[in-house]
VOMAR-341208 format. One record per atom (N, C-alpha, C): residue number from 1; residue in one letter; x, y, z; atom name. Coordinates in pm, whole numbers. Layout:
> pos, code, u, v, w, site
> NUM, a, X, Y, Z, CA
...
END
This chain:
> pos, code, u, v, w, site
> 1, m, 8249, 13103, 9585, N
> 1, m, 8285, 12984, 9507, CA
> 1, m, 8411, 12921, 9566, C
> 2, l, 8415, 12789, 9561, N
> 2, l, 8533, 12718, 9610, CA
> 2, l, 8655, 12754, 9528, C
> 3, p, 8773, 12758, 9591, N
> 3, p, 8896, 12780, 9514, CA
> 3, p, 8936, 12653, 9441, C
> 4, l, 9025, 12668, 9342, N
> 4, l, 9082, 12550, 9280, CA
> 4, l, 9218, 12524, 9344, C
> 5, l, 9256, 12399, 9348, N
> 5, l, 9383, 12358, 9407, CA
> 5, l, 9480, 12323, 9295, C
> 6, v, 9591, 12396, 9288, N
> 6, v, 9689, 12377, 9182, CA
> 6, v, 9811, 12307, 9238, C
> 7, v, 9851, 12197, 9175, N
> 7, v, 9970, 12121, 9218, CA
> 7, v, 10074, 12137, 9107, C
> 8, d, 10175, 12219, 9134, N
> 8, d, 10269, 12257, 9028, CA
> 8, d, 10399, 12305, 9092, C
> 9, r, 10512, 12256, 9045, N
> 9, r, 10641, 12301, 9099, CA
> 9, r, 10687, 12432, 9034, C
> 10, d, 10625, 12472, 8926, N
> 10, d, 10668, 12591, 8852, CA
> 10, d, 10578, 12709, 8890, C
> 11, s, 10627, 12795, 8979, N
> 11, s, 10546, 12909, 9024, CA
> 11, s, 10519, 13007, 8911, C
> 12, n, 10605, 13010, 8809, N
> 12, n, 10583, 13099, 8696, CA
> 12, n, 10455, 13062, 8621, C
> 13, v, 10432, 12933, 8604, N
> 13, v, 10310, 12887, 8537, CA
> 13, v, 10189, 12925, 8619, C
> 14, v, 10197, 12904, 8751, N
> 14, v, 10084, 12937, 8839, CA
> 14, v, 10055, 13086, 8836, C
> 15, d, 10160, 13168, 8847, N
> 15, d, 10141, 13313, 8847, CA
> 15, d, 10082, 13361, 8714, C
> 16, r, 10123, 13297, 8606, N
> 16, r, 10076, 13337, 8473, CA
> 16, r, 9925, 13316, 8460, C
> 17, e, 9873, 13211, 8522, N
> 17, e, 9732, 13178, 8504, CA
> 17, e, 9643, 13226, 8618, C
> 18, r, 9704, 13262, 8732, N
> 18, r, 9624, 13300, 8848, CA
> 18, r, 9534, 13420, 8821, C
> 19, g, 9591, 13521, 8756, N
> 19, g, 9513, 13643, 8732, CA
> 19, g, 9391, 13617, 8648, C
> 20, a, 9404, 13532, 8546, N
> 20, a, 9291, 13501, 8458, CA
> 20, a, 9181, 13428, 8535, C
> 21, w, 9221, 13339, 8625, N
> 21, w, 9122, 13271, 8708, CA
> 21, w, 9052, 13369, 8802, C
> 22, e, 9130, 13458, 8863, N
> 22, e, 9071, 13552, 8958, CA
> 22, e, 8973, 13648, 8890, C
> 23, k, 8997, 13679, 8763, N
> 23, k, 8901, 13762, 8689, CA
> 23, k, 8766, 13692, 8676, C
> 24, r, 8768, 13561, 8686, N
> 24, r, 8644, 13482, 8681, CA
> 24, r, 8590, 13454, 8822, C
> 25, g, 8652, 13517, 8921, N
> 25, g, 8605, 13501, 9059, CA
> 25, g, 8648, 13372, 9125, C
> 26, i, 8755, 13310, 9074, N
> 26, i, 8801, 13181, 9127, CA
> 26, i, 8943, 13196, 9180, C
> 27, a, 8962, 13174, 9308, N
> 27, a, 9094, 13185, 9370, CA
> 27, a, 9174, 13058, 9348, C
> 28, n, 9306, 13072, 9351, N
> 28, n, 9398, 12959, 9337, CA
> 28, n, 9468, 12932, 9469, C
> 29, i, 9471, 12807, 9512, N
> 29, i, 9556, 12763, 9621, CA
> 29, i, 9667, 12680, 9558, C
> 30, h, 9792, 12719, 9582, N
> 30, h, 9904, 12657, 9512, CA
> 30, h, 9989, 12575, 9608, C
> 31, v, 10016, 12449, 9572, N
> 31, v, 10110, 12364, 9644, CA
> 31, v, 10206, 12302, 9543, C
> 32, t, 10316, 12247, 9593, N
> 32, t, 10419, 12197, 9502, CA
> 32, t, 10437, 12046, 9508, C
> 33, s, 10349, 11975, 9579, N
> 33, s, 10361, 11829, 9586, CA
> 33, s, 10225, 11765, 9607, C
> 34, m, 10215, 11638, 9572, N
> 34, m, 10092, 11563, 9592, CA
> 34, m, 10060, 11550, 9741, C
> 35, q, 10165, 11533, 9823, N
> 35, q, 10141, 11516, 9966, CA
> 35, q, 10080, 11641, 10027, C
> 36, e, 10129, 11759, 9988, N
> 36, e, 10070, 11884, 10037, CA
> 36, e, 9925, 11893, 9993, C
> 37, a, 9897, 11854, 9870, N
> 37, a, 9761, 11860, 9817, CA
> 37, a, 9668, 11767, 9894, C
> 38, i, 9714, 11645, 9922, N
> 38, i, 9632, 11549, 9994, CA
> 38, i, 9599, 11599, 10134, C
> 39, k, 9695, 11664, 10200, N
> 39, k, 9669, 11721, 10332, CA
> 39, k, 9555, 11822, 10327, C
> 40, l, 9557, 11909, 10225, N
> 40, l, 9452, 12010, 10213, CA
> 40, l, 9318, 11946, 10178, C
> 41, l, 9319, 11849, 10089, N
> 41, l, 9195, 11782, 10049, CA
> 41, l, 9135, 11703, 10163, C
> 42, d, 9219, 11659, 10255, N
> 42, d, 9172, 11585, 10372, CA
> 42, d, 9093, 11675, 10466, C
> 43, k, 9114, 11807, 10453, N
> 43, k, 9049, 11902, 10544, CA
> 43, k, 8932, 11977, 10481, C
> 44, g, 8924, 11979, 10347, N
> 44, g, 8819, 12058, 10285, CA
> 44, g, 8802, 12026, 10138, C
> 45, d, 8707, 12094, 10076, N
> 45, d, 8674, 12070, 9936, CA
> 45, d, 8725, 12185, 9848, C
> 46, y, 8747, 12152, 9722, N
> 46, y, 8795, 12249, 9623, CA
> 46, y, 8714, 12235, 9495, C
> 47, l, 8713, 12341, 9418, N
> 47, l, 8639, 12339, 9293, CA
> 47, l, 8687, 12223, 9206, C
> 48, f, 8817, 12212, 9191, N
> 48, f, 8880, 12096, 9130, CA
> 48, f, 9029, 12101, 9160, C
> 49, v, 9099, 11994, 9130, N
> 49, v, 9244, 11986, 9149, CA
> 49, v, 9309, 11984, 9011, C
> 50, a, 9401, 12077, 8988, N
> 50, a, 9475, 12082, 8861, CA
> 50, a, 9620, 12043, 8887, C
> 51, i, 9667, 11940, 8820, N
> 51, i, 9803, 11889, 8842, CA
> 51, i, 9885, 11905, 8714, C
> 52, n, 10000, 11968, 8728, N
> 52, n, 10092, 11981, 8614, CA
> 52, n, 10166, 11848, 8596, C
> 53, a, 10129, 11773, 8495, N
> 53, a, 10187, 11641, 8473, CA
> 53, a, 10332, 11648, 8428, C
> 54, d, 10380, 11767, 8391, N
> 54, d, 10518, 11781, 8344, CA
> 54, d, 10619, 11780, 8458, C
> 55, n, 10578, 11826, 8578, N
> 55, n, 10679, 11837, 8684, CA
> 55, n, 10635, 11780, 8819, C
> 56, i, 10522, 11710, 8822, N
> 56, i, 10474, 11648, 8946, CA
> 56, i, 10474, 11497, 8930, C
> 57, n, 10535, 11428, 9026, N
> 57, n, 10533, 11281, 9028, CA
> 57, n, 10400, 11237, 9089, C
> 58, y, 10297, 11239, 9009, N
> 58, y, 10160, 11224, 9059, CA
> 58, y, 10115, 11080, 9076, C
> 59, l, 10170, 10988, 8998, N
> 59, l, 10113, 10854, 8990, CA
> 59, l, 10113, 10777, 9122, C
> 60, p, 10222, 10779, 9204, N
> 60, p, 10221, 10698, 9327, CA
> 60, p, 10109, 10733, 9424, C
> 61, q, 10062, 10860, 9422, N
> 61, q, 9963, 10902, 9521, CA
> 61, q, 9830, 10944, 9458, C
> 62, l, 9814, 10922, 9328, N
> 62, l, 9691, 10964, 9261, CA
> 62, l, 9570, 10888, 9313, C
> 63, r, 9582, 10758, 9332, N
> 63, r, 9469, 10680, 9383, CA
> 63, r, 9430, 10724, 9523, C
> 64, i, 9527, 10759, 9605, N
> 64, i, 9497, 10807, 9740, CA
> 64, i, 9423, 10940, 9731, C
> 65, m, 9468, 11028, 9644, N
> 65, m, 9398, 11156, 9625, CA
> 65, m, 9254, 11134, 9581, C
> 66, r, 9235, 11037, 9491, N
> 66, r, 9099, 11007, 9446, CA
> 66, r, 9010, 10962, 9560, C
> 67, d, 9064, 10881, 9651, N
> 67, d, 8985, 10828, 9760, CA
> 67, d, 8960, 10930, 9871, C
> 68, i, 9042, 11036, 9875, N
> 68, i, 9028, 11133, 9984, CA
> 68, i, 8935, 11248, 9946, C
> 69, t, 8903, 11264, 9816, N
> 69, t, 8824, 11379, 9776, CA
> 69, t, 8721, 11343, 9669, C
> 70, t, 8612, 11417, 9668, N
> 70, t, 8514, 11406, 9560, CA
> 70, t, 8535, 11513, 9454, C
> 71, s, 8631, 11604, 9477, N
> 71, s, 8661, 11709, 9380, CA
> 71, s, 8720, 11648, 9253, C
> 72, p, 8683, 11697, 9135, N
> 72, p, 8742, 11646, 9011, CA
> 72, p, 8893, 11668, 9010, C
> 73, i, 8965, 11576, 8948, N
> 73, i, 9111, 11583, 8938, CA
> 73, i, 9147, 11589, 8790, C
> 74, f, 9210, 11700, 8750, N
> 74, f, 9249, 11720, 8611, CA
> 74, f, 9400, 11724, 8599, C
> 75, l, 9454, 11645, 8508, N
> 75, l, 9597, 11646, 8477, CA
> 75, l, 9618, 11716, 8345, C
> 76, i, 9723, 11798, 8339, N
> 76, i, 9753, 11869, 8215, CA
> 76, i, 9903, 11867, 8192, C
> 77, g, 9944, 11836, 8068, N
> 77, g, 10086, 11826, 8038, CA
> 77, g, 10117, 11875, 7898, C
> 78, s, 10245, 11886, 7869, N
> 78, s, 10287, 11936, 7738, CA
> 78, s, 10276, 11828, 7631, C
> 79, e, 10273, 11702, 7674, N
> 79, e, 10260, 11591, 7580, CA
> 79, e, 10138, 11508, 7616, C
> 80, f, 10068, 11461, 7514, N
> 80, f, 9950, 11378, 7537, CA
> 80, f, 9966, 11248, 7461, C
> 81, s, 9926, 11140, 7526, N
> 81, s, 9918, 11011, 7458, CA
> 81, s, 9802, 10934, 7518, C
> 82, t, 9746, 10844, 7440, N
> 82, t, 9636, 10762, 7492, CA
> 82, t, 9681, 10679, 7610, C
> 83, a, 9806, 10631, 7604, N
> 83, a, 9859, 10549, 7714, CA
> 83, a, 9863, 10629, 7844, C
> 84, k, 9912, 10755, 7837, N
> 84, k, 9917, 10840, 7956, CA
> 84, k, 9777, 10869, 8008, C
> 85, e, 9684, 10894, 7917, N
> 85, e, 9547, 10923, 7958, CA
> 85, e, 9485, 10803, 8028, C
> 86, v, 9499, 10685, 7971, N
> 86, v, 9442, 10564, 8030, CA
> 86, v, 9503, 10538, 8167, C
> 87, e, 9635, 10555, 8177, N
> 87, e, 9703, 10534, 8305, CA
> 87, e, 9649, 10629, 8412, C
> 88, a, 9634, 10757, 8374, N
> 88, a, 9584, 10856, 8469, CA
> 88, a, 9440, 10827, 8510, C
> 89, l, 9355, 10796, 8414, N
> 89, l, 9215, 10768, 8444, CA
> 89, l, 9200, 10642, 8529, C
> 90, t, 9283, 10542, 8501, N
> 90, t, 9278, 10418, 8578, CA
> 90, t, 9314, 10442, 8724, C
> 91, h, 9404, 10537, 8749, N
> 91, h, 9446, 10566, 8886, CA
> 91, h, 9360, 10672, 8954, C
> 92, g, 9256, 10721, 8887, N
> 92, g, 9161, 10808, 8956, CA
> 92, g, 9144, 10947, 8903, C
> 93, a, 9222, 10987, 8803, N
> 93, a, 9203, 11122, 8747, CA
> 93, a, 9072, 11126, 8669, C
> 94, d, 9016, 11245, 8656, N
> 94, d, 8895, 11263, 8576, CA
> 94, d, 8925, 11300, 8432, C
> 95, s, 9042, 11358, 8410, N
> 95, s, 9081, 11388, 8272, CA
> 95, s, 9231, 11407, 8263, C
> 96, y, 9284, 11385, 8144, N
> 96, y, 9425, 11412, 8113, CA
> 96, y, 9425, 11490, 7983, C
> 97, d, 9474, 11612, 7988, N
> 97, d, 9465, 11701, 7872, CA
> 97, d, 9602, 11761, 7842, C
> 98, k, 9611, 11825, 7727, N
> 98, k, 9735, 11890, 7684, CA
> 98, k, 9721, 12040, 7701, C
> 99, w, 9835, 12106, 7736, N
> 99, w, 9834, 12251, 7748, CA
> 99, w, 9783, 12314, 7618, C
> 100, r, 9695, 12413, 7632, N
> 100, r, 9644, 12485, 7515, CA
> 100, r, 9739, 12600, 7480, C
> 101, e, 9708, 12669, 7372, N
> 101, e, 9797, 12774, 7325, CA
> 101, e, 9795, 12898, 7414, C
> 102, t, 9683, 12927, 7477, N
> 102, t, 9672, 13046, 7561, CA
> 102, t, 9616, 13010, 7698, C
> 103, t, 9636, 13102, 7793, N
> 103, t, 9580, 13083, 7927, CA
> 103, t, 9429, 13073, 7923, C
> 104, d, 9366, 13161, 7846, N
> 104, d, 9219, 13157, 7836, CA
> 104, d, 9171, 13023, 7781, C
> 105, d, 9244, 12968, 7685, N
> 105, d, 9207, 12838, 7630, CA
> 105, d, 9218, 12729, 7737, C
> 106, n, 9323, 12737, 7820, N
> 106, n, 9339, 12640, 7929, CA
> 106, n, 9222, 12647, 8026, C
> 107, i, 9182, 12768, 8060, N
> 107, i, 9073, 12787, 8155, CA
> 107, i, 8941, 12740, 8099, C
> 108, e, 8913, 12774, 7973, N
> 108, e, 8787, 12732, 7913, CA
> 108, e, 8780, 12580, 7904, C
> 109, s, 8893, 12516, 7873, N
> 109, s, 8897, 12370, 7866, CA
> 109, s, 8870, 12308, 8004, C
> 110, a, 8933, 12368, 8109, N
> 110, a, 8913, 12317, 8245, CA
> 110, a, 8768, 12334, 8290, C
> 111, l, 8709, 12448, 8259, N
> 111, l, 8570, 12472, 8299, CA
> 111, l, 8474, 12379, 8225, C
> 112, a, 8506, 12350, 8099, N
> 112, a, 8423, 12257, 8023, CA
> 112, a, 8431, 12118, 8085, C
> 113, s, 8552, 12077, 8124, N
> 113, s, 8569, 11947, 8189, CA
> 113, s, 8498, 11946, 8324, C
> 114, l, 8507, 12057, 8397, N
> 114, l, 8443, 12067, 8528, CA
> 114, l, 8293, 12045, 8516, C
> 115, h, 8233, 12101, 8414, N
> 115, h, 8088, 12090, 8396, CA
> 115, h, 8046, 11943, 8386, C
> 116, k, 8133, 11859, 8330, N
> 116, k, 8098, 11718, 8312, CA
> 116, k, 8102, 11640, 8443, C
> 117, y, 8176, 11692, 8541, N
> 117, y, 8197, 11614, 8662, CA
> 117, y, 8129, 11669, 8787, C
> 118, t, 8049, 11773, 8771, N
> 118, t, 7986, 11834, 8889, CA
> 118, t, 7874, 11751, 8946, C
> 119, e, 7834, 11645, 8879, N
> 119, e, 7726, 11562, 8931, CA
> 119, e, 7773, 11468, 9041, C
> 120, r, 7906, 11453, 9056, N
> 120, r, 7955, 11369, 9166, CA
> 120, r, 7915, 11432, 9299, C
> 121, t, 7853, 11355, 9384, N
> 121, t, 7800, 11411, 9508, CA
> 121, t, 7912, 11459, 9599, C
> 122, s, 7893, 11576, 9657, N
> 122, s, 7990, 11629, 9753, CA
> 122, s, 7966, 11573, 9892, C
> 123, l, 7860, 11492, 9904, N
> 123, l, 7828, 11434, 10034, CA
> 123, l, 7889, 11296, 10053, C
> 124, q, 7960, 11247, 9953, N
> 124, q, 8023, 11116, 9964, CA
> 124, q, 8119, 11114, 10081, C
> 125, e, 8106, 11013, 10164, N
> 125, e, 8189, 11006, 10285, CA
> 125, e, 8334, 10975, 10249, C
> 126, k, 8424, 11046, 10315, N
> 126, k, 8567, 11020, 10299, CA
> 126, k, 8606, 10921, 10408, C
> 127, s, 8623, 10795, 10372, N
> 127, s, 8648, 10692, 10472, CA
> 127, s, 8796, 10660, 10489, C
> 128, i, 8878, 10704, 10397, N
> 128, i, 9020, 10670, 10403, CA
> 128, i, 9087, 10744, 10519, C
> 129, k, 9175, 10675, 10589, N
> 129, k, 9242, 10732, 10707, CA
> 129, k, 9389, 10754, 10677, C
> 130, i, 9438, 10876, 10707, N
> 130, i, 9576, 10912, 10678, CA
> 130, i, 9635, 10982, 10800, C
> 131, l, 9761, 10949, 10831, N
> 131, l, 9837, 11018, 10936, CA
> 131, l, 9956, 11088, 10871, C
> 132, y, 9988, 11208, 10922, N
> 132, y, 10102, 11283, 10871, CA
> 132, y, 10195, 11319, 10987, C
> 133, h, 10323, 11319, 10958, N
> 133, h, 10419, 11379, 11050, CA
> 133, h, 10543, 11415, 10970, C
> 134, g, 10572, 11544, 10967, N
> 134, g, 10684, 11590, 10887, CA
> 134, g, 10665, 11553, 10742, C
> 135, r, 10765, 11490, 10683, N
> 135, r, 10759, 11452, 10542, CA
> 135, r, 10697, 11314, 10521, C
> 136, v, 10657, 11250, 10631, N
> 136, v, 10602, 11115, 10624, CA
> 136, v, 10450, 11118, 10622, C
> 137, m, 10391, 11038, 10533, N
> 137, m, 10246, 11021, 10526, CA
> 137, m, 10215, 10872, 10532, C
> 138, l, 10128, 10832, 10623, N
> 138, l, 10087, 10693, 10637, CA
> 138, l, 9941, 10680, 10593, C
> 139, v, 9916, 10595, 10494, N
> 139, v, 9780, 10569, 10447, CA
> 139, v, 9738, 10436, 10509, C
> 140, l, 9658, 10446, 10616, N
> 140, l, 9631, 10330, 10700, CA
> 140, l, 9552, 10222, 10626, C
> 141, d, 9458, 10263, 10543, N
> 141, d, 9374, 10165, 10473, CA
> 141, d, 9453, 10079, 10375, C
> 142, y, 9563, 10133, 10323, N
> 142, y, 9641, 10062, 10223, CA
> 142, y, 9771, 10004, 10278, C
> 143, y, 9801, 10032, 10404, N
> 143, y, 9931, 9993, 10462, CA
> 143, y, 10045, 10046, 10375, C
> 144, k, 10034, 10171, 10338, N
> 144, k, 10137, 10235, 10256, CA
> 144, k, 10193, 10356, 10328, C
> 145, a, 10323, 10376, 10311, N
> 145, a, 10391, 10491, 10369, CA
> 145, a, 10462, 10567, 10257, C
> 146, f, 10460, 10700, 10268, N
> 146, f, 10525, 10784, 10169, CA
> 146, f, 10614, 10885, 10239, C
> 147, i, 10727, 10914, 10179, N
> 147, i, 10809, 11028, 10218, CA
> 147, i, 10809, 11121, 10099, C
> 148, d, 10750, 11239, 10118, N
> 148, d, 10723, 11330, 10007, CA
> 148, d, 10638, 11254, 9905, C
> 149, e, 10681, 11243, 9780, N
> 149, e, 10599, 11178, 9678, CA
> 149, e, 10644, 11034, 9650, C
> 150, n, 10739, 10984, 9725, N
> 150, n, 10793, 10851, 9698, CA
> 150, n, 10749, 10752, 9805, C
> 151, e, 10710, 10634, 9760, N
> 151, e, 10664, 10532, 9854, CA
> 151, e, 10781, 10475, 9933, C
> 152, l, 10760, 10458, 10063, N
> 152, l, 10857, 10394, 10151, CA
> 152, l, 10814, 10248, 10164, C
> 153, l, 10891, 10159, 10105, N
> 153, l, 10851, 10018, 10099, CA
> 153, l, 10875, 9949, 10232, C
> 154, l, 10765, 9918, 10301, N
> 154, l, 10771, 9856, 10433, CA
> 154, l, 10691, 9726, 10434, C
> 155, t, 10736, 9631, 10516, N
> 155, t, 10653, 9513, 10542, CA
> 155, t, 10535, 9556, 10629, C
> 156, k, 10437, 9468, 10644, N
> 156, k, 10321, 9500, 10727, CA
> 156, k, 10365, 9529, 10871, C
> 157, a, 10456, 9449, 10924, N
> 157, a, 10502, 9471, 11062, CA
> 157, a, 10577, 9603, 11074, C
> 158, e, 10662, 9634, 10976, N
> 158, e, 10736, 9760, 10978, CA
> 158, e, 10639, 9878, 10971, C
> 159, f, 10536, 9864, 10888, N
> 159, f, 10436, 9971, 10879, CA
> 159, f, 10367, 9991, 11014, C
> 160, e, 10329, 9880, 11079, N
> 160, e, 10259, 9890, 11208, CA
> 160, e, 10347, 9954, 11315, C
> 161, i, 10476, 9923, 11313, N
> 161, i, 10568, 9985, 11409, CA
> 161, i, 10574, 10136, 11386, C
> 162, l, 10592, 10175, 11261, N
> 162, l, 10598, 10319, 11230, CA
> 162, l, 10466, 10386, 11263, C
> 163, h, 10355, 10317, 11234, N
> 163, h, 10223, 10371, 11267, CA
> 163, h, 10210, 10394, 11417, C
> 164, c, 10254, 10297, 11497, N
> 164, c, 10249, 10310, 11643, CA
> 164, c, 10324, 10433, 11690, C
> 165, l, 10442, 10456, 11633, N
> 165, l, 10524, 10570, 11676, CA
> 165, l, 10467, 10703, 11627, C
> 166, v, 10419, 10707, 11503, N
> 166, v, 10360, 10832, 11451, CA
> 166, v, 10233, 10866, 11527, C
> 167, r, 10151, 10764, 11554, N
> 167, r, 10025, 10785, 11627, CA
> 167, r, 10051, 10840, 11766, C
> 168, n, 10164, 10802, 11825, N
> 168, n, 10198, 10847, 11961, CA
> 168, n, 10317, 10942, 11962, C
> 169, r, 10335, 11017, 11854, N
> 169, r, 10450, 11107, 11843, CA
> 169, r, 10456, 11202, 11962, C
> 170, g, 10578, 11223, 12009, N
> 170, g, 10598, 11306, 12127, CA
> 170, g, 10600, 11226, 12256, C
> 171, r, 10560, 11098, 12248, N
> 171, r, 10562, 11010, 12366, CA
> 171, r, 10667, 10903, 12347, C
> 172, v, 10732, 10867, 12458, N
> 172, v, 10825, 10754, 12454, CA
> 172, v, 10743, 10626, 12463, C
> 173, m, 10755, 10542, 12361, N
> 173, m, 10686, 10412, 12360, CA
> 173, m, 10788, 10304, 12399, C
> 174, t, 10755, 10229, 12503, N
> 174, t, 10847, 10126, 12549, CA
> 174, t, 10855, 10012, 12448, C
> 175, y, 10960, 9931, 12459, N
> 175, y, 10973, 9817, 12370, CA
> 175, y, 10849, 9728, 12378, C
> 176, c, 10800, 9704, 12499, N
> 176, c, 10683, 9617, 12517, CA
> 176, c, 10557, 9678, 12456, C
> 177, q, 10539, 9809, 12471, N
> 177, q, 10421, 9874, 12414, CA
> 177, q, 10420, 9863, 12262, C
> 178, i, 10535, 9886, 12202, N
> 178, i, 10544, 9876, 12056, CA
> 178, i, 10522, 9732, 12012, C
> 179, y, 10588, 9641, 12077, N
> 179, y, 10578, 9499, 12040, CA
> 179, y, 10435, 9451, 12051, C
> 180, d, 10368, 9483, 12162, N
> 180, d, 10232, 9435, 12185, CA
> 180, d, 10133, 9495, 12085, C
> 181, s, 10162, 9615, 12034, N
> 181, s, 10070, 9677, 11939, CA
> 181, s, 10086, 9623, 11797, C
> 182, v, 10199, 9554, 11773, N
> 182, v, 10229, 9508, 11637, CA
> 182, v, 10217, 9358, 11622, C
> 183, y, 10267, 9283, 11719, N
> 183, y, 10273, 9136, 11708, CA
> 183, y, 10169, 9074, 11801, C
> 184, p, 10056, 9029, 11748, N
> 184, p, 9951, 8973, 11834, CA
> 184, p, 9983, 8833, 11885, C
> 185, c, 10078, 8765, 11824, N
> 185, c, 10110, 8628, 11863, CA
> 185, c, 10244, 8622, 11935, C
> 186, e, 10261, 8520, 12014, N
> 186, e, 10388, 8502, 12085, CA
> 186, e, 10492, 8439, 11993, C
> 187, f, 10615, 8484, 12007, N
> 187, f, 10727, 8426, 11933, CA
> 187, f, 10818, 8352, 12029, C
> 188, g, 10886, 8249, 11976, N
> 188, g, 10975, 8171, 12059, CA
> 188, g, 11100, 8248, 12098, C
> 189, e, 11142, 8343, 12016, N
> 189, e, 11264, 8417, 12046, CA
> 189, e, 11232, 8544, 12125, C
> 190, d, 11337, 8609, 12168, N
> 190, d, 11324, 8731, 12247, CA
> 190, d, 11250, 8838, 12166, C
> 191, p, 11135, 8888, 12216, N
> 191, p, 11059, 8987, 12140, CA
> 191, p, 11138, 9114, 12111, C
> 192, t, 11227, 9152, 12203, N
> 192, t, 11305, 9274, 12178, CA
> 192, t, 11400, 9255, 12061, C
> 193, s, 11448, 9132, 12042, N
> 193, s, 11535, 9104, 11928, CA
> 193, s, 11460, 9123, 11797, C
> 194, i, 11335, 9077, 11792, N
> 194, i, 11252, 9095, 11672, CA
> 194, i, 11228, 9243, 11648, C
> 195, l, 11197, 9317, 11754, N
> 195, l, 11170, 9460, 11741, CA
> 195, l, 11295, 9535, 11696, C
> 196, f, 11409, 9503, 11755, N
> 196, f, 11534, 9572, 11718, CA
> 196, f, 11566, 9552, 11570, C
> 197, s, 11546, 9429, 11521, N
> 197, s, 11575, 9400, 11381, CA
> 197, s, 11482, 9479, 11289, C
> 198, a, 11354, 9482, 11323, N
> 198, a, 11257, 9556, 11242, CA
> 198, a, 11286, 9706, 11245, C
> 199, m, 11319, 9758, 11364, N
> 199, m, 11346, 9900, 11377, CA
> 199, m, 11472, 9939, 11299, C
> 200, k, 11570, 9852, 11299, N
> 200, k, 11693, 9879, 11223, CA
> 200, k, 11661, 9895, 11075, C
> 201, r, 11573, 9808, 11024, N
> 201, r, 11535, 9817, 10883, CA
> 201, r, 11456, 9945, 10854, C
> 202, i, 11364, 9979, 10945, N
> 202, i, 11283, 10100, 10926, CA
> 202, i, 11372, 10224, 10923, C
> 203, k, 11463, 10233, 11018, N
> 203, k, 11551, 10351, 11027, CA
> 203, k, 11642, 10361, 10905, C
> 204, r, 11686, 10246, 10856, N
> 204, r, 11771, 10247, 10735, CA
> 204, r, 11692, 10297, 10615, C
> 205, k, 11568, 10252, 10600, N
> 205, k, 11486, 10293, 10486, CA
> 205, k, 11454, 10443, 10493, C
> 206, i, 11426, 10492, 10612, N
> 206, i, 11399, 10635, 10627, CA
> 206, i, 11525, 10716, 10602, C
> 207, r, 11638, 10667, 10654, N
> 207, r, 11765, 10738, 10632, CA
> 207, r, 11797, 10747, 10483, C
> 208, e, 11776, 10639, 10411, N
> 208, e, 11804, 10640, 10267, CA
> 208, e, 11712, 10736, 10192, C
> 209, a, 11591, 10756, 10247, N
> 209, a, 11493, 10842, 10180, CA
> 209, a, 11514, 10989, 10211, C
> 210, i, 11547, 11022, 10337, N
> 210, i, 11555, 11163, 10375, CA
> 210, i, 11694, 11206, 10422, C
> 211, g, 11787, 11111, 10430, N
> 211, g, 11926, 11146, 10460, CA
> 211, g, 11952, 11186, 10604, C
> 212, t, 11869, 11139, 10697, N
> 212, t, 11892, 11173, 10837, CA
> 212, t, 11854, 11055, 10927, C
> 213, d, 11918, 11049, 11043, N
> 213, d, 11891, 10941, 11139, CA
> 213, d, 11802, 10988, 11255, C
> 214, d, 11761, 11113, 11255, N
> 214, d, 11695, 11166, 11374, CA
> 214, d, 11542, 11164, 11367, C
> 215, y, 11483, 11097, 11266, N
> 215, y, 11336, 11093, 11261, CA
> 215, y, 11281, 11011, 11377, C
> 216, i, 11344, 10896, 11405, N
> 216, i, 11305, 10813, 11519, CA
> 216, i, 11418, 10817, 11621, C
> 217, e, 11384, 10850, 11744, N
> 217, e, 11485, 10862, 11850, CA
> 217, e, 11485, 10736, 11936, C
> 218, n, 11603, 10682, 11960, N
> 218, n, 11618, 10564, 12045, CA
> 218, n, 11640, 10609, 12189, C
> 219, i, 11547, 10572, 12277, N
> 219, i, 11563, 10602, 12421, CA
> 219, i, 11623, 10478, 12485, C
> 220, r, 11754, 10480, 12501, N
> 220, r, 11829, 10360, 12538, CA
> 220, r, 11773, 10292, 12663, C
> 221, g, 11749, 10163, 12649, N
> 221, g, 11700, 10082, 12760, CA
> 221, g, 11551, 10096, 12786, C
> 222, i, 11482, 10182, 12712, N
> 222, i, 11339, 10204, 12736, CA
> 222, i, 11255, 10176, 12613, C
> 223, g, 11285, 10246, 12502, N
> 223, g, 11204, 10230, 12383, CA
> 223, g, 11240, 10329, 12275, C
> 224, y, 11139, 10377, 12202, N
> 224, y, 11160, 10468, 12089, CA
> 224, y, 11057, 10580, 12094, C
> 225, m, 11092, 10688, 12026, N
> 225, m, 11000, 10802, 12020, CA
> 225, m, 11024, 10877, 11889, C
> 226, i, 10914, 10929, 11833, N
> 226, i, 10926, 11024, 11722, CA
> 226, i, 10906, 11163, 11783, C
> 227, p, 11009, 11246, 11786, N
> 227, p, 10996, 11379, 11848, CA
> 227, p, 10898, 11467, 11771, C
> 228, v, 10833, 11554, 11843, N
> 228, v, 10748, 11656, 11781, CA
> 228, v, 10834, 11778, 11758, C
> 229, k, 10853, 11814, 11632, N
> 229, k, 10943, 11926, 11600, CA
> 229, k, 10863, 12041, 11544, C
END
């Protein structure tokens, strides 16, 4: 049987429920962020995804998770409201439930929910394209970038520049190579000036998000590179 994928920052909660699941012949794969979960779902299938709504910032990447997997997605939290349920379902979750009194009650509720969603075909093609490098995730279909669970707000051109560097990580990309891959039209001003301005903004946004300047390396007089670490 496929394992279930648990997204939870509280290892105590996971450990408390893991044994009860294993008694039912179901293994748990545990991650602590949506980005880690999406990486795993991009490579394989799971019985379902269980997300602790109390300690996971799930909303920014929930729609991406929905598009990357046919596995049911269940959210569970200590508080329930119709507004939270509607928000979760609108963004792609299959259910939003409240923690039950016992572990067995939680499991029986999850299995009951699972039964309702097993008719979704596992043969549905995963068409969404995602690139990862370090803490950065690029969702190509949406022109969205994330660092951990937070969206990195980029213009389309800034996204394309970062995409060019991540796609060619480990290689030095010259100013001309980057410019030609991003700007299909000619500009009246110096193209390197446009690129330098855009790169300055990208590096500032990444620095503000992760607190470091070394994600993108400037190869003076040549171009830029994202090192493979």
